[in-house]
C-alpha positions as CSV (number, residue, x, y, z in Angstrom):
1,M,-55.6,171.6,-52.4
2,I,-53.1,172.9,-49.9
3,D,-49.8,174.0,-51.5
4,H,-47.8,174.5,-48.3
5,V,-48.2,175.1,-44.5
6,G,-46.1,176.6,-41.7
7,I,-45.6,176.6,-38.0
8,L,-43.9,178.8,-35.4
9,V,-41.0,177.5,-33.4
10,T,-39.4,179.0,-30.3
11,D,-35.9,177.4,-30.6
12,W,-34.7,177.3,-34.2
13,A,-31.7,175.1,-33.5
14,K,-33.8,172.5,-31.5
15,A,-36.6,172.6,-34.0
16,R,-34.2,172.2,-37.0
17,A,-32.4,169.3,-35.4
18,F,-35.8,167.6,-34.6
19,Y,-37.2,168.1,-38.1
20,D,-34.0,167.2,-39.9
21,A,-33.9,163.9,-38.1
22,A,-37.6,163.1,-38.1
23,F,-38.1,163.9,-41.8
24,A,-35.0,162.1,-43.1
25,P,-36.7,158.6,-43.1
26,L,-39.5,160.2,-45.1
27,G,-37.2,161.7,-47.7
28,Y,-37.9,165.3,-46.7
29,S,-35.1,167.8,-46.1
30,M,-34.6,171.6,-45.7
31,L,-34.8,172.9,-49.2
32,A,-34.9,176.7,-48.6
33,E,-33.9,179.2,-46.0
34,V,-35.1,182.8,-46.5
35,P,-32.4,185.4,-45.9
36,E,-33.1,187.2,-42.7
37,Q,-33.0,190.6,-44.4
38,Y,-36.4,189.6,-45.9
39,T,-37.9,188.2,-42.7
40,G,-37.3,191.0,-40.2
41,G,-34.4,189.1,-38.7
42,V,-36.1,185.8,-37.9
43,K,-35.1,182.4,-39.2
44,V,-37.5,180.9,-41.8
45,G,-36.9,177.6,-43.7
46,G,-38.9,175.2,-45.7
47,Y,-38.8,171.4,-45.9
48,G,-40.0,169.2,-48.7
49,K,-38.9,166.8,-51.5
50,A,-39.2,168.7,-54.7
51,K,-40.2,172.1,-53.3
52,P,-40.7,173.5,-49.8
53,D,-44.1,172.4,-48.5
54,F,-43.7,172.6,-44.7
55,W,-42.2,175.9,-43.3
56,L,-40.7,176.8,-39.9
57,T,-40.7,180.4,-38.7
58,E,-38.8,181.4,-35.6
59,S,-41.0,183.2,-33.1
60,A,-41.1,184.1,-29.4
61,E,-44.6,182.5,-29.1
62,T,-46.0,179.5,-31.0
63,G,-49.7,179.6,-30.1
64,P,-51.8,176.4,-29.7
65,G,-50.4,173.1,-31.0
66,R,-51.2,171.9,-34.5
67,H,-51.5,168.5,-36.1
68,Y,-49.6,167.8,-39.4
69,A,-49.5,164.3,-41.0
70,F,-46.8,163.4,-43.5
71,Q,-47.1,160.6,-46.0
72,A,-44.8,157.6,-45.6
73,A,-44.1,155.0,-48.3
74,S,-44.1,152.0,-45.9
75,Q,-44.7,150.9,-42.3
76,A,-40.9,150.8,-42.0
77,E,-40.7,154.6,-42.8
78,V,-43.3,155.3,-40.2
79,D,-41.2,153.3,-37.6
80,A,-38.0,155.1,-38.6
81,F,-39.7,158.5,-38.4
82,Y,-40.9,157.7,-34.9
83,A,-37.5,156.5,-33.7
84,A,-35.6,159.5,-35.2
85,A,-38.2,162.0,-33.8
86,M,-38.0,160.4,-30.3
87,A,-34.2,160.4,-30.3
88,N,-34.1,164.1,-31.2
89,G,-36.4,165.8,-28.7
90,G,-39.8,164.4,-29.6
91,T,-42.4,163.3,-27.0
92,D,-44.5,160.2,-27.6
93,N,-48.1,160.9,-28.7
94,G,-49.0,157.5,-30.0
95,G,-46.3,155.0,-31.1
96,P,-46.2,153.3,-34.5
97,G,-49.1,150.9,-35.2
98,P,-52.3,150.3,-37.1
99,R,-55.2,152.7,-36.4
100,P,-58.2,150.7,-37.8
101,H,-60.6,153.2,-36.0
102,Y,-59.4,155.8,-38.6
103,H,-59.3,153.5,-41.6
104,E,-58.6,149.8,-42.1
105,H,-55.3,150.5,-43.9
106,Y,-54.0,153.2,-41.6
107,Y,-50.6,152.8,-40.0
108,G,-49.3,155.8,-38.2
109,A,-47.1,157.3,-35.5
110,F,-47.6,160.5,-33.6
111,V,-44.9,162.6,-31.9
112,L,-45.0,166.0,-30.2
113,D,-42.3,168.3,-31.5
114,P,-40.3,170.5,-29.1
115,D,-43.1,173.2,-29.3
116,G,-45.9,170.7,-28.7
117,N,-47.1,170.4,-32.3
118,N,-48.5,166.9,-33.1
119,I,-46.4,165.6,-36.0
120,E,-47.5,162.3,-37.6
121,A,-46.2,159.9,-40.3
122,V,-48.8,157.8,-41.9
123,F,-48.8,154.9,-44.4
124,H,-52.1,154.1,-46.1
125,G,-50.9,150.7,-47.6
126,G,-52.9,147.6,-47.8
């Protein structure tokens, strides 16, 4: 249903380092950066696997925090996402583990990014 989403970030370099590290275990990387002559001088870039699905836009203000969950292929990927995010400016918002109150086969980890967005990796395995 949703083709792509985006968030605002106040510090492009800090956000880029955080997402580069946190997304690497999930197989996501920066796939596109829009030339600043098309963005009014702000940095804009999109992460994904085959196409940009999650976009960052540089902004002086970010507004209220958001929650985005990204699919992981295993519990090990969730664990690696959490470790990389925490080592690169993330704040714990719920370490890796089962969440049976969500669903019996739900294994996730939650980290606040440098702008306070709740970023999650989740594995729905059995």
